[in-house]
N, C-alpha and C positions, 0 to 999 in steps of 0.2 A: 505495500500500499502506500503510496507517496501522493503528494502535493499537486501532481500531475492528473491523478486520478479526480481528486475533489475539482479540479479545474473543467475536467471534463462531463461531471454531473451537472456543475453549474450552468456550463454550454446548454448540455440538454434539456435544461429546464428554461434556459431564454429561448432555445429553440422551439420549443413547445409552445410556451406564450404566444410566440410569433404566429406560428402553423395555426393555432387557435384563434387569436385576433382577426386573421387572415382567412377564416371559413374552411379551411383545409382541412380539420378534421372536428367530428362532432363531441359537445359534451362531456356524456358518458366517458368516450375514449380518452378524451383530455386530464379527468379528475384521475382515471386508473393509471395512465401513464406519469402523472405527477405526483399521485400518491408512491408509486414503485421508486421513481428517481430521486426524490425525497428520502424515502427508506435506506437508499444505497448511498445516497449522499452522507446521512447522518453514521451509518455504519463505516464508511471509508475515513472520517474524522476523527472517531472513536477509535481503531485501528493506528492511526497515524499520532494519537497523542498514547497511545500504549505504548509503540515502537520508541517515542521519545525518551519516555521515562525507566525503558528497558537498558540493561547495559550492554557494552560492546562484547558482541559474539560473534565467535568464529564456528561455523558448524559444518562437519564433513558427516552429512544426513540429513535429520529433519528437525525442523523449530517450528512451534506454535505458541504465540503468546495470545491470550485471552485477560477477562477483567481478572480474572481469580487466580489462572496458572501461566510459568512459562514451561513449557516442556520440550526437552531435548532427546533425543535419540540418534545414535552413532557417537563421532568425536566431538569432542566439544573444547574451545577454549573462552573462558566467560573472567571479565575483565575486574569487576567487582562491584561494587555500588549498592544503594537502595534499590530493591525492588517489592515492593509491598504486593505479592502475592506469592503465592506460591511456587517453589523451584523442584523441578523434577527433570534427573537426568538417568538416563539408562543408558549403558556402554563406556565409554570411558571420557572425563570429563576434567579440567582443571579450572579452579577458580585462583587468580593470580593475586586479589589483592583482597581486603575487608569486605563482607557480603552480607546485608540486612535482610530478610524477607520474612513471608508467615511462615508455613512449612516446609521442610527442606527434607526432600526423600530422592536416593539415588541407589542404583544396583549398577554391578558390573566395577570399574575400577575409578575412584573418583581420588584427587588430590585437592586440599585447600592450602594455599601458601598464607591465608591470611586469618583475621578472625570469623567467626560464624555468629549471626546475632539472629534468633527466629522468634516469631511471635506464635508459633503452632510446635507439632509434633516434628521430631527429628526422627528418619526412620533410614537404615543404611544397610545394605547388604552386598556379598563380595568383599572387596577391598577398597578400604576407606581410609584416608589419613587427612589428619588436619594438625598444621605446621602451627597454631597458635591456639586461642581458646574459642570456646564452644559456649553462648548463653541462650539458654530456652525457654518459653513460658509454658511449656507443653511437657510431654513425654519425650524418652527417647529411648531408640531399639536399636542396637548395632546387631548384625550376626556377620558372621564368616571373620574376616582380619580387620580389626581396628584400632588405629594408633593416633593417640591425641598428646599432640607433644607440649601441650599448654594445660589449662584447667577445664574441667566442665561443669557444668551448672545449669540446672534445669530444676523449675517448679514442680514438674509432675513426676512421673516414672522413669528410673532407669531399666534395662533390661538388656544386659548384653550376655550374646552366648557365642561359643567358637573363641577367637583370641582377642579379647579387650587389652590395652595395654594405654596406660595414661601416664606422664612424665611429672603431673603435680595433682593436685587436689582433684576428686571426682567426689560431686554434691548433687544429688537428687531429694528435694523435700518430702514426696510422697512416697519412697522406699526404693529399693534399689535390689534388683535380683543378677547375680553372677554364676555365669555355669560355663563350662569349659575350660578355659585356661586363662587366668586376670593377673597381671600386673599393676599394680599401681603405686607410684613413686613419691605421692604424696598423702594426705590424708583421705580416710570414707566416711562421709560425712550423710546422714541424713533425719530428718524429724519422724522417720516413720522407721518401719523393720526393713530390718537387711539381711538380705538369704543368700549363703553361699553355698553352690552345689558344685563341686570340680578340685580343681587346683586354684589355688591363689596366693599371691605374695602382696602383702599390704607392708611398705617400708616406713610409715610413721603410725599413727593412730584411727581406730575405728570410732565414731560417733554416735549414736542413735538412739531410738527409742526399745528396740529389741534387736536381737542379734541370733540369727541361727544359723550355725554350720553344719549340713547335714551330714557330711564324710561319709563312710561306709556304713551305713544304715542296719543291714542283716548280721544276725548273729555270726554267721560265717565268716562273712565280710572284716567283723570287727576283730575274731580270731586270730584269722589268718595274717591280717594286715598289721599286727598290732605292736609287730617289730620294726616295721617298713619306715619308711620317711612319710611325716606327716604332708596331708594335701594341703593345708592351709598354714602359712605363716605370716605373722602380726608381729612386725620388728617393735613396735610401739606401746601402746596400752588400748585398750578395749572399755568404753565407757558406756552403760547401757542405763537406759531412766526407767527401763521396767524389767527385762529380762536377757538374760545371757545362756544361752543351750547350745551347745558345741561340743563337738567332738572331732579327731584327726586334726588336732589344731597345735601348735606351739607357738606361745606367747613370751616375747623377752620381757615386757615390764609388766604393767599390772592389768587387771580387771576388778572394776566394779558394776555392780548391777543391784536391782532390788532383790529378783531372785538370780542365781546363779547355778546352772546345771552343768557340769565336766564330764563329758562322754569319756569312752574308751578311747587310748591313744592320744592323751593329752598331754601338754606339758608346759606347766607355768612358771616363771624365771625371776617374776615379780612376788608381788603380794596379791592375792584375792580376798576383795571387801565385799561385802554383800549386808542386804538392809533387812531382808527378813527370811529368806530359808537357803541354804545350800546345800545339792546335792553333788555326791562323787561318785563316779561307776569306778570298776576296779582298773586297776591300770593307770590309774591318774598322775601324773608327776607331778609334786607341788615341793618346790623350794623351800617355803615357809609357811608357818603357818597362817589358815586365813584369820579373819577380823573382822567381826560384826560392825558396823559404823551405822550412823545415822542417814535419816533421806537427804539430808542438807548436805551431805559429805561428797553426794553423786555428782560428781565434777571431775573433770580433767586435772 
C-alpha cells in the first residue's frame, strides 16, 4: 500500500462525480460505486498508517501487518522500535535493537540483540536467545532451547520446558514451573508457587510463597538414586513464606519456611528454620540442628 494508491482512489471518485454530473451513469450505479471506492480509500489509508508505525523489516518470505498483529513467516530482520500490536515470527528472525509490543510469539530460530518489552504474553518455541532483558505484563512460555543473557521479569506465570538459561534474575509474580534442564545465574523469584521438575542449578537464592521440588517421586527412584547426584542445586538460600517441600536437592546456605518438608536425597549445608512444622525423611543430610523461629523472621 502506498500514497499512489490513495491518489488513484481519489481520482476515481472525482471521475465518478464528473460522469454522474454529465448523466453518463444512473444514480443507483453512482451510489454503489462511490461507496465501494470510499471503502477502498479508507482501507488504503489505514494500511499506509500501519506501515508508517511498523519498524524497518527485511523479509525473505511473507509479511502481514494488521491492526492487531505483525506476522512474519520465513527469514526476517527487524530493526526494533515500538510496535503496539502482536509480533509473530515463524522461521528465522533477528531483532537488532530494543523492541516494545503487545504479545510476542516466535517459533523456529529467533535472536534478539536488545531488550524486549511486552504488554501481553511471551511464547517461544524452538531456539530463542535474548541478549538483554525481557519485561512482560503477561505470561511467559518457553519450550525448546531458551537463553536470556539479562533479566526476565513478568507479571504473570513462567513455564519453561526443555533447556532454559538465564544469566541474571528470573522473576514471575504469579508462579514458576521449570521442567527439563534449567540454569539460573541470579535469583529465582515469585510471589506465588515455584515448582521444579527435572534438573536445575540456581546460583543465588529462591524467594517465593511455596517451593516444590519434585525430584524422583517413586519409592524405587528414591531408593535407586539415593547416592547419586542431586537433581537440583541451590548455591544460595531458600525462603518461602508458606511451605518448602523438596527432595533430590542440595542447598549450600539456609532454608526458611512456615512448614518445611525435606524428602530423600536432600543435603542442607546451612541451617533449616521453620515456623510451624518440620518433616524429615530418611536419608536427609543436615549439617546443623534445625531451629524454630517466629513468622516475623521469614525473610532472607
